[in-house]
N, C-alpha and C positions, 0 to 999 in steps of 0.2 A: 331572461337573456343575460342580465347582469350577474345572476347567481352562477350560471354556467361559465361565464368569462372569469369570474372570481375564482372558481374551482380550477380552471385551466392555469391561471396565474399562480395559484398556490402549488399546484402540481409542478409547474415549471420551476418555481423557487426551490422546492424540495429536490428536484433533479439536479439543479445547479449546486446546492449545498452538498449533496452526496458526491457529486463529481469533484468538487473542491476538496472535500475530506479525503477522498480516495487518492487524489494527486498529492496531497500533503503526506499521507501515510507512506506512499511508495517513493517519496522524494529521496534521491541519493544524498543530497546535502543534509537532510534531516538525519539519515542513517549515519553520516559522518559525525555529526554533532553528538548523537547518542553513543557512538563508539568511543568518542573522546571522553565523554563523561564517565563511561564504564571502564575506561583505560584499556580498550581492546584495539586490535589491529583492523583497519579499514582502509582500502585503497579506492579513492574516488577519482575517476579518470574518464575522459572521452577519448578513447584511443584512435578514433577516426579523425579527430581534429588535432593536428600536430602543433597548432598555434596556441592551444588552450593548455595551461598548466594543470598538473595533477596535484592532488592533496592526499597525504597519508597521515593517519593518526595511529599512534602506537604508544602504549603505556601512558596515555593522557597527553602526549606531546603531539603538536601539529606541525607537519613539514610540508613544504611546497616544493615541487620539482618543475623546473623550466625545461621544456623539450626543445631541442634544436635539430632540424632536419639536415641530413647529409647523404653522401653516397656510400654504398657498400659495393661489393663486386657485381651484384645483379640488379640492385634497385635503390631507390631513395628510401631511407629508413631514418629513424631517430638514432643519431650517433652520439649525441652529447646531452647529458642531463646535469643540470646544476641544482643541487639541493640546498635548501636553507630553511630556517625557521624565523618567524616574526618575533618570537619571544625567546631569545637565547638565554635570558636570565633565569628561565624556568627549567633549564635542562639538568637540574640537580638529580643525580641518580641514573642518568643516561650513561650506558657503558659501551665499550667497544663491541661486545657481542650483539648489542642492539643495533648498532650501526651496520654490522655485517648481515644481520637478519633483514634489515631494510634494503640493503644492496641486493641480496638474493631475490627478494620479492620484486624489486624493480627490474632486475635482469630476466626474470621469468617473463615479464610483459614486454620488455625491450632488450632482446638478447644482444643486439649490436651496439648498445649504448656504453659510453664511457661516463662514469659518474664522478662528478666533482662536487665536493662538499665545501660550503662556505664556512667561515669562522663562526662559532668555535668548534663545530663538529670535525673540521679538518685536523684539529689537534689530537683527536683520538685515532685518527687513521694512520696506522703503521703497517705498511705492506711488507710481506716477506720477500 
C-alpha cells in the first residue's frame, strides 16, 4: 500500500513539475526579457485590461506605456498613452525613426490613442 501511495505522489510531483515548466516557457514576461536580450521588438500587453500598463522592448530598450480610457464617437476607448522608460540614460543610439516605428506599432493596437512621450524621448519628437 505504501509503495502505491509513493508512486502516486511521485507521479503527481512529475505532473506539477511539467505544468510549471510549461507555464514558464509560454510566459509572455519571459518572452519580453528574451526579446530585450536579443534586441528584438516585443509588445507585452493585456489589451482587455485598460488599467494595466503595457511594455515594449525594441533594440534592447524597454519602454512602458500608461493607458488612459476616454470617449470616442461611439465607445469608450484608450485615447491617451503616456510612454516612458525607466532607464533614460541607456537611450544612446535611439533615433527618431525608432520613435516613429514604436508609435506605428502602438497605433495599430490603439488606433484612437494620442501618444505623449516623456523626457528625454519627447526631445526627438518633431512633427511636421
